[in-house]
N, C-alpha and C positions, 0 to 999 in steps of 0.2 A: 117239279119233282122235289126240289129242296124245300119249298114251302109246305108241301104235303108232309114231308118228313118232320119238319118243325112242328106242324100242327099235331102230328101223332105223338111227338115227344112231350109237348105241352099237355095233351090229354093224359098221357101216361103219368106225368107228374101230378096233375090235378086229381087223378084217381089212384093215388099212390098205394101200392101193396108192397110193403118193404120186403116181404119174403119172395115175391115173384118179380120184383122190379128188373133185376139184371136179365132175367130170362125173357121178359117182355121186350126189354131194350134191345137185346140181341136179335130178336125176331124182326125188329124194325130194320135192321141192317142185313136182312136176308141170310142169317146163319141158318144152316140146315135144321129142320125141325128135329131130326134124329139126334143131332149133336146137342141141341138144347135140352131135349128129354134126357139124354144120357148124363149131361152135366147136372141137371136137376136131381137125378137119382144118385149122383155121385160116381157113376161109372167112369166118366171121362175126367173127373176132377183129380188132378195129380197131387193136390195138396193133402197133407195128412191132418191139417188143422181144420176143425169144424167151422171156424169163422172165416175161412178163405175159400175162394173159388179160383182155381187155376186151370186154364185150358192151355196146354203146352203151346208156346210160341204165338198165342193169340190173345189171351186175356188173363189178367190177374186182378182179383178183387178181394179186399179185406174188409170185413164188416167191423166197424168201430162202434164202440159204446160212447155215447155222448154223456159227459159228466159236467153237471152245472154247479 
């Protein structure tokens, strides 16, 4: 089970889609599809900042810009 999860995470990283990464990652951990869809659409996102995804008491993600 753990090795299967690791393989799926590696595949997710190798086929990186920055806009969908977090949603695909959550699906690997059996988050309900309805929750992921609502979060994607912004319905369950309690953050008002467009660069943040916040699912109350479960997840907080801030998209950062890399400056070189």
